[in-house]
LOMI-428757 format. One record per residue: x, y, z of N, C-alpha, C, O in turn. Coordinates in pm, whole numbers, plus 50000, padded with zeros to 5 digits. Example, Ala and Ser with C-alpha at 12.3 -4.5 7.8 and 13.67 -1.06 7.14 Angstrom:
BEGIN
513194943150780512304955050780513204967050780514244966850846512854977550708513674989450714512905000350787513415011450804
// end
This chain:
BEGIN
526115739147330525125737247388525595729447510526395720147507524915735147632526115726247726525205716647788524125720847831525595700847801524765693147809524915687747965526035686648016523865684948027523675681848168523745667148190523035660548113524395660948270524165646248308523375643048458523725647848566522755638048446522125632648575522825624748677523325614048642522895628048777523775621148893522995609948887521775609148893524155598148868523845583648923522765583349042522635592149126521955570749032521345568249143522125558349265522875549049234521875561149375522645555049483521815540049491520585539549493522535530049494521695520149510522415513549672523635511949684521755511549746521925504149865521595493549922520405492949953522355483049953522005471250018521575470450145522345473750235520005465250181520025466050319519945453250369519155444950324520875450650478520955439750568519615438050624518685445950634519755425150659518785418450749518645426350864519535434850868517895426750957517935432251107519055419851152519205408951098519775425551267520515414251308519095405951400518825394251372518735409451449517505393651531517075384151437516815372251451517045393651308516155385951202517215374451136516875362751126518565379251091519495373751067519665361151163519495350051112519945361851277520385354851360518865340451376518895328151382517925348851377516795337751385517035329151254517155316951266517085334451145517325324851007518185315050995518145303950941519035321651061520625313351056520285298851173520385286651163519905307151267519575296051372518765285851339519115274351365517165289351258516315280251202517325269451115517515258651172517925271050992518755268950905519275257550962519075246250919520315262251112521345251851154520435239751238520795228151254519305245151281518655238251355518105228651259518395218051314517445225351144516865221851011518005209951013517675198351037519525213950983520165210350927520665196751065520855184951033520755200051160520685190951268520045178051266520415166551289518735184551224517515176251243517615165351128517255153751148518125170051000518155161950919519255152550905519325142950828520255157351006521465146751002520955138151117521365126651107520215140151219519675131451286518895123251238519105111551272517605126051134516935113951076517645110350965516955105950873518955110850943519605102350843520095093250938519355083650919520725090751014521555087751097520175077251153520335065251128519055080651216517855068651251517685060851138517785048751162517475063751028517155060250896518085047950837517835039150754519225050950909520445041150876520545032350977521115021550965519885037251105520275025451205519065017151192519135005451229517805022451136516705015251128516985001351032516484990251054518035005250904518274997350825519064985350861518974973850819519874990750951520894983651020520104971451138520404959951172519074980251170518174968151286517264960351212516654951251268517054963551056515994955050993516364952150857515734957050764517504943150838518004941150683517314935350643516474928750704517534936450488516294929150394516214912150430517184906150476515444908350412514854894950449514774883750301514924871550289514494893850210514264887450099515544885949961516704881949978515014889849846515824890449764515814903849650515134913249691516174905049572516264916149494516094911449340516484900749295515534920149279515394918349126515264932149050514454940549090516104934548936516074946948894515274949448750515794945148646514274954948748513354957748649513284971748569512554980448617513604972948516513814989148417514244994248512513435002148558515254993648573516145007948663515615008548786515945017648861514714998748823514074997648956514324983049054513864971749039515004987149129515364975749232514494971149310514334978849405513784961449316512634952949378513144945149465514184938949441512424944249594512564939349708511524928749724510384933249722511614917749737510624905549749510904893249837512094890349850510034885649898509924874349936509444867149874508404870749820510054850849846509474842649767509334829849840510324822949817508434823449925508264813749978507374805949944506524809749863507334790750011506584777749953506694774449850507784776949797505694767549772505534760649632504024757949613503084758049692504114755749494502534751649398502224767649345502964777349324500664765249334500174777449307500794790849351501434791449456500584802949262501424815249328500494823549329499644825049241500654832049478499764839849518500824851149533501984847749554500504864549523501174876949482500074882849618498864881549636501344890949712500774901149807501334914249778502494915749739500464923949797500934937849730500294947249851499104950149857501174950949933500894959650078500364974550032500344979349919499974979950149499124992750135500325003450121501515000950099499725016250141500325027950134501225030150285500795029250400502435032750244503145038650395503475023850439504065023550547503255011850385503744998550455504914988850394505814994250330504924980450406506164971150325505544959550354504364958250384506854946350339506694931850333505984926850462505024919250473506914935150584506664928850730505204930850767504814924050862504264939350707502894935950690502104925250730501424922450829502494918350582502064906950557502504896050659501734887450703503984897450698504294888050771503924889250897503574878650950503894898850963503124898851090501684897051078501154891051171501134899951006499764894051006499564877450985498464872351008500604870050942500244858350974499444851450821499094839850801499374860950749498884853850607499904849450506499684840650423501284857350521502324851850436502334839550522501724831150456502734833850645503394825350662502184811950636502384800650591500794818850687499724808150646499944799250496500074787450463499864813450428499614811050286500324800950216499844791750150501964804450244503154797550200503294781450261504174773550226502504779350333502354764450415501634755750267501914743950248500764762950176500184755050026500354759049930500154752449828500944775649929501434778849789502794784749810503524785149909502944789949671503984797749637503524814049690502494819849655504334818349763503894832549782505154841249771506294839149813504534853549688505554863249658505034875049694504024879749642505944882449824505474893949827506564905449831507724905949872505584915849763506834927249703506794940749831505874943349909508114947449816508094960149883507904970549760508904973049691506884975749735506344981049622507224995049619507864998749718507195000749527508405011349489508585023749607507635030549644509765025149653509755032649763509285032349917509185041050003508975015249911508755008350062509675001750067510354998649969509894997550207510954990050265512374988450170513204997250193512664980850092514014982350041513844982149905514784978649834512744985649854512654987549681513045002449661512755010649748513665005749554513785019849494512785025449441512055018149374512495037749451511675046849330512135057249313512255067449382512645052249139513195066149077511945079649077510745078349103512515089549047511975100049042511205106448926510315114848918511975098348832511785102048658510265097548660509535103948584509695087848732508325081548698507325086248796507635088348913505905088148742505295092248819504065079048887502935077948841504615069749005504035061549022502455057849064502005054749174501855059048949500675051848939500295042048994501055036449072499035037148969498845022249007499235015248881499915004948880498725021848766498865016448672500705012348617501185002248565501235023848654502825020248614503185011048743504035002848710502895010248841503224998648949502814985448900503474975548930501734984548826501204973148811502384968248671502804956648669502794978248564503424974048473504794966948530505294956948479505384974648657506164968048701506174954648759506924945248733505294955348833504844941448917504914931748807505464920948830504334934548668504184921148585505594917548513505934906348474506194927248506507714925848458508264915548523508584904548479508384921348672509204914848760508724900548759509614892148774507264895048741506724882648744507204874248653507344862148668507584883248515507754876748398509494871248435510004861048389510164881148526511844878448494511724863548590512454853748577510674864948679510804853448775509904838948707509744829548785509494838048602509104828748551507494826648585506954815848557506814836548642505164834548657504604834948577504704846348530503624826148492502874832748406501464833548449500664839448376501064827648569499784827048646499754830148795500614825448870498804837848837498784842149009497694848249014497144855248929497274844649154495924850549220496984861849317498104860249365496204871449318496954889849347496204892349471495004894249454496614892849587496154898449704496514912049730497724913649749495604925149738496074938449732495304942949845494094942349867496584949049933495924954050046495474972650037496474979650021494644977550042494414993650040495155000749933494814994749831495995010549897496875013149803497234998149717497054996849596497684988849795498024977549692496774974849643497164965449575495604975149621494594967049579494694977349449494924972249339494584986349455494724994549311495194991649210494714993849099496874982749253497714981849187497524968349142497974964749033496764959249232496504947149178495024946949088494704938049009494344957149114493424956448987493954965048837493514964148722494744971048878495484975048756496334965248669496504965848547496904954948764497354945348711495984938248651495884935148532495394937148706494364922748641493754931148526493534923848429493474941648509492804950948380493794945548275493434938948178495234949448304496234949348208496454935348152496434932248033496654927948249497204916848199496374900448244496934890548290494914902048211493664889848260494254875848239493704867148306495384871448150495894861348131497094856948258497504845448270497534867748342498184866048420497484863848580497624854548660496794875048588495914876348728494594867748672493754870548586494774855548759493504847948729492524850148816491404845748790492744856648926491994859049059492084868349156493264868649194491474875349210491774889149268491364888249402490194885449426492224890349498491174893849647491774911249657492974912349628491214921249686490814934049730490104937049882488954936649924491434940249942490914942550069491274956850116492374962450113490014961750164490254975750216490684988250136491334997850178490164985949999490814995349896489775010449867488625013449900490545015449811489955028649761489645029449606490615030049531488815029449571488485026249414487625041849350487805044749232487085047249404486535057449375486815073949441487045077249558486715081649327487225096049391486105102949498484885103249488486815107349584486015113849700486655126449760487845128049736486045135449833486425147049924487355138150003486935126950031488505141450041489355134550161490475148150205491405152150134490135152650318491095162750361492415157450414493395164450437492325143850431493715144350453494635140250326495815137350347494215140050222494985142250096495685158350138496875161150137495055163150158495905179850169497045179150280498155184450285496325170250372497285171750458498555164250527499275165450626498365154950401499625143050405500355144150324501435138450336500015153350189500905151350063502115161550067502905162849973502165169050190503275180150166504655174250110505415179350029504755161350180506555157050147506825152550017507915148449977505475153849934505915150449784505905163449693505935161549572505865174349734506075186249698507935187649649508875185549725508045191849500509275194649480509685205849564509115216249596510875200849594511935209949667511365209049864511715202449962510695216249844509865215949991509915208350070510235208850189509335194549954508815180250025510045175950088510155172750206511135176349984512405173050066512925175950156513835169350205512495186650203513085195850346512325188650420512845180850500510705189950409509935182650509510335170250551510695168850668510305157150442510715147450460511825143750507511985131950537513005154250529514215150250584514485157750711515635157850754513515164150776513355173550884512135171150955512145160851022511155177650957509915179651068509255165651016509565156651094508505161450917507935148650896508515135350964507825125350985509745136550995509585119751059509035123651190507955118651220509675132951286509325139551385507795134551424507295127851514507345141051315505955144451345504945131851319503925130951387505255121851218505015107851191505465097451298505005086151281506365099351415506555094351541505735099151630505345091051713505265111851640504695119251742503055110051702502325104651785502875110751582501525105351552501235088751519500265083651464502235083551563502275070651504501305065251601500315063351530501035062051711499735059751807498695060451770498095049751767497875073951717497015075251642496555072851542495355070951523497675072251434497665065151322497165049551343496275044151278497915043751448497515027251441495845028751503494895023751444495725036651633494255039251621493205038351544492185031851568493495046751422492655047551314492445041251252491295040351208493675030951204493875022651073493105008551147492115004151088493475002751256492974994851318491634995951374490964985751388491165008151409489925005151521488875000651404488945000551281487924997151492487574995851633488444987051727488524987651850489104977951633489734965851704490834971351762491194981651705491604967451872492564967751915493874966951847494004957151774495184977351858496274972651777496594955651847496754953751968496644944751743497294933851832499044932651862499914938851801499194924951950500584924352032501204920951870501974929551828501004912451805501634909951687502294921251591503214919751510501744930051616502034942451509503504947951567504304954751503503634944051688504814948051772506084946151673507074953351687506024934851557507034928051517507234939251376508234936751308506494949151338506374959651196507034968351282506714972551393508274970951192509254981351198509064993451171509534999151073508244999251268507975017751282509565020051220509615020251097510575021551277511455031051213511955030551052512595039250994511465017550998511635019050877510725029750827511145039750770509255026950853508235035750814508405050350801507755057450725509595055250905509405067050909510335075250872510425087050905511355066950776512475072250725512105082850610511085082250541512915090850604512695101650467512265096850377511115099850344513035087550303512485081850171510955076950171510175079950081510615069150280509475065250285508575073050275507675074550192508935079350385507695096350413507135101550280505925103250264508245104550168508205108350037507385101049991506285106049966507575089749968506815080949912505575079849925504785082149832505135075050076503995076250094503105091250078501875090750071503615100450074503175111450069502635116449901501805124749863503485107849834503435109849667501905097249639500965099149562502135086349721500755076649684499495084549745498505085149673499465090249862498545097949911497865111249813496655113349812498665117849750498575125849614498025122749511497415130149434498225111149502497955099449387496235094549400495435091949309496085094549513494695086849563493555087749458493085079749378493275102249495492185105849388492165106649263491255101049202493135113549197493325111349017493595098849003493585095448885493855089649087494295073249061492795066749042492545058148957492115070649106490805068549129489815070848980489085062948922490145084448953489295089848862489995081648707489345080548603491045077948721491535073148596491135059548576490905054548465491035052948702490895036748699489185033248666488865023348600488255042248717487155034748767486375032948665485525024248686486305039148531485855036048432486145022148331485605018548226487185016548408487855002648342487144987048441486974975348408486844996048588486784982748651485434973648526485794963148471484584977048509483604966948454484364958548362484134946648384485044960148282486114952248196486414937448253486124926448206486904940048341487404930248435486554919148444485494920348505486964905348379485964895848411486434883948479485874873148461487714885748579488084873948665487574875348756487094886148791487524861848838486904862348979487604872849028488654877848987486554876849167487274887049239486334885749373485134882849373487234888549497486444887649607487134898749688488314899449720486124907349712486354918049772485864916049944484724912449973486814918650035486814920650147487294931850228488364937450208486494934650315486524948750430485764950750518484574947450521486564958250628486064959050718484724965150738484464973950657483884962750821482414969350818482394985550927481424992750951483724986750972483934999651052485115003250992485935005851081485435004150918486915009450850486745026350873485855033250824487595029750939487715043650966488125050350860487695061850853489155045150738489755055150669489215050050553489635057450464488535041450503487645040750383486275037850408486055028750487485345043450358484275040950374483765027850313484055027350193483065016650358482815006250293481955006450219481904996450148481185014250201479545013750108479945022850020479325021849914480755031450024481195043949895482305036049804482475037949684483035026749885483825020449797484095007749766484335004549649484104998749870484314984149854482634978149781482604971649677481554981549849480534978849827479994984149694479264976249633480214995749641480145001849528480954995349404480394996249295482184989249411482734981049369482304969649327482554964549218481484964249434480904949349401479714951049300479434942849212479034962949325478064962449264478214966149101477434961949016479604976449067479904974548896480904961648858481594962048756480924953348923481954941448905480184928148909479504925349007480044924848811479364913548832479474901148843478544893148852480794898348842481574883448880482174885049031482834876649091481804896749072482764901549220481784893449369480584890949369482574891549458481704888149569482004896749676483154901049685481114900149764481674908249853481804902950015480934895650062482754906650081482754900750250482854912850310483744921050289481754913950399482124926550468482104919050640481224911450679483244923250716484204916250808483414926050926483714937950933482364919951021481984926751100482974929251224483694921151283482754945951251483814948051338485174950251334485874951651434485614950551208486894949551136487024966151090486134973351045488554969751120488714981651043489514981550897489174974650801490434988750899491194992350758491904981750762492144977650648492454973850866493774964050858493074950850857493344942950947492264947850773491254932950797492224924850773491744913850801493614922750729494204910850711495124906250881495594895750926495014919150927495794921051064494664916051207495134909951303493434919151199492554918351252491764901751221491254895151312491814898451111490914887051028491634879750948491244879150831492664873550981493984869450869493144857050837493344853150722492234849550909491754837150850490374840450768490074831050694489704848550763488994856150678489374859250552488694856950452490674865650553491204866050430491754858650373491584860450253492494849050400492914833250392491744824550319491794817750217490734827150402489474821450325489044827750171488624821850072489284839250188489024846850046489764843849912489294842549799491204843049962491844840149907491614822149860491914818049748491334817949911491044800849872490204802849802490504798449691488874809149805487914810649732487864817449613487044813549529488784829549581489074828649497490104822549395490164825549276491134810949478491604804449379490614793349330490854786449231489744792449388488714778049362487904786449228487924781249116487224799249252486774802049150487594806049000487074811048900488534803549013489524808448899489494793448830489224791548711489804782948927490304769548884491334767248926491634756048884492324772149002493794775949024493744760049146494594751249151492614760749220492434746949280491944736149192490824733449235492184729549102491564720749020491314709949083491454711349205490904696649041490614684449084491944679449105492944683649046491914670049193493194663049240493964656949119493384648549051495014659949095495914654748939495914664148840496624661248744495274675748832494744687948732496274694748746497204693348826496104700748658497474711848614497744718948719498934721348739496724724248816496804733048916496524730849062496144738249153496914714749051496254711349211496644712649273497854711949249496364715649403496724717949530496804705749608496244695249578497794708849751497954700749818497044699149937496224708249944496964690850025495454684850098495774699650184496784706050152495104703450266495144714050340496144710850448495924700550511497364718750485498054717850594497554725250727496984736050739497944716350820497754718750966497724736151009498814741651017496554743951035497044755451090496664763450959496854775550970496194759450846495894768650733494594769950760493964761450824493964783350699492724790950688491634782150671491764773550583490484782450741489224776450744488814780450601489404788350528487424771750567486784778450479486144792650523486244797150637485494799250418485124812250459483714807450520483084798450466483234814550644482244811750664481134814550591481134822350495479644805250652478884809250533477584815750640476414812050625477894823450722477034827550798476414838550692477124843650606474914841950707474914851850595473824861250707472844855350752474104876250748473774881250846472644890350755472564890650632471914896650841470194901950779470344910650694469404912850617471804919550682472224928150623472264920850462471464924550375472904914150446472974905950325471934898750225472144893850114470934899650286469914892350236469244896650070468694907550058469314889649981468944896549860469804901749812469574907049703471104902749865471984910449768473164899849680473594890449746473524900849574474004892549531475604890049552476394898649512475964880649602477524877149601477654881749766478744877549804477044887849862477594896149958477154884750086476104878350089478164884050182478134880850257478454884150413479664883550433477704887350529478284897850639478874883950723478134874250744480244884250767481154872750843481774882350955482304893450958481434872251048482134880851170483704874951182484314868651096484124878651302485854878151304486024869451417487164866351454
// end
């Protein structure tokens, strides 16, 4: 019999149209140039703003921190996208260091602290890291002030290690899950692969363009104070920090979901302070609700203040710190184991005892003016 063989199929490789190929090549080249420029600007920012503190290695993470003053220990934890210089420019760090030992950390991925990618840096994971760092420093007891995302880390630290965290001040925190469009809009740089491309190319440009709008959002309704000019913006728009900030934005809601059931277990003194006109986090849905869920807490609503309450009302934040220290017994009677030195010149005054009409009949709540 005669056998027949089908002719082999011809395979052809279709080339991209010349116009399309040129556009793709041009885009890739442009992104590469932008990435190189952003890398140069990041290194320049680091040269212009060298580390001000010390470094400690904890489980493969290199943490940058400032350790100033002496006496009872206060730990400061900044918010998302920020760094130690936020507390420095606010005046809170300097004022507190006149009377106490103050340790302020760059949290993982911010400032000069590293953020290894093999770990999901939830608030609990960061709390564990900070606790180990404090242990290496010989700190056994501390009052912790956390702002915004740092408030979640402070809560995680206090709930897991109540013997270490003897008092808490929570400023402008996000504690309960809610629908937030900004989470979707700002989480892109945290995505695998695509996030790196965004972080090293277009995201720093967009961040610089939106910087004035962001400041109006977080400071409003108060104006941005001149002292904040000392905050190193170029450090905040480095690709590495943009990626860390996006990751924390993506973790906001899951983090609140995982932590909210444990809040009532915390028995140590807690002072919650927030601006009553916060445009980023709703005070009634977050701080006021947390106050209701924590029987031992006190709520301080700062009239006319926004999200950056430590910047616009630093004296009230310092007063909240001292209130927490008193409640926890860290400001013991003179001669006691945790006795504090007399009030230094220029330190914060006692928390005002003016009670607004809205506060009457509410447990532990005061409305205070700036």
